[in-house]
N, C-alpha and C positions, 0 to 999 in steps of 0.2 A: 211648372211645366217647362221642361228644358230639354234641348237636344245637345248631345255632346259632339263637338266638332274636333276632328283630329287632323293635324297638318304634318306632312312629311317632307324631307329633303329641303329644297329651296323654298317651298311654301312655308315651312316652319320658320325659316329665316325672314321671309316677308311678313309673316304674322307676328313674329317676335315671341312665339310660344308654340308648344307642341299640341296643346289642346285648349278648347274654349267652350264655355257653356253658353249656348244661345237660347234666349227665351223663345218659347214656341207656344204662343197663346192660341194658335189655330194651325191646322195643317197647312203646309205650303208646298208649291211645286218647285222644281229645280230653279226656275228663273227667280222666283221670290226668295229662295234660299240664297242665291248668288247676290241679289240686291242687298239682303240683310248682311251678308258677309262682307261685301265691298264697302258698306257704310262703316263697318268696324275696322276693316283691314284693306284700305285702298291699294296697298302695294300688291295685292293679289290680282289686280285687274290685268296686268300684262301676262299672267300665267293662265288665265281662264280658258282661252281657246284649246289648250293642250291638256287640261286637267280632267280626269275621270272622277266621278262621284261613286262612292260605295255606301250603301245603307245597310247597317247591321251585318257587315262583313261580305256583302254581295254587291258586285258592280250593278249600277242601275242606269237607265237612260234618262233623257230629258223629260219623259212623261211621269217619272216617279213622284210620289208624294211623300213628304217628310213631316213627322209629327212628334209630339211629346214622347220622350223616352228613346228616340232613335239615336243611334251612334252613326255619325256621318264622317267618312274619311275622304279627304281630298287627295287624290293620287296623281302625282306628277308623272310625266313620261319617264320611263326607265330605259337606260341604255346599257348594253352589255357587250362583252367582247369575247 
């Protein structure tokens, strides 16, 4: 039972990888997901307030539940010009 976590831009640098397989023994909410990720990748803590979560290619809010087989992308703020 695994969730695939994707990191982009500066989050990829902070994590030291572009993806990670997170064990998912039970469904978890966004807060529980962040706790698990920050245990593994403490450098992400500074970015957390500005990061959006996407589940299976769709943005989700803090009420979302994540479970086995989900693909979760951590999306940093994007600037353009």
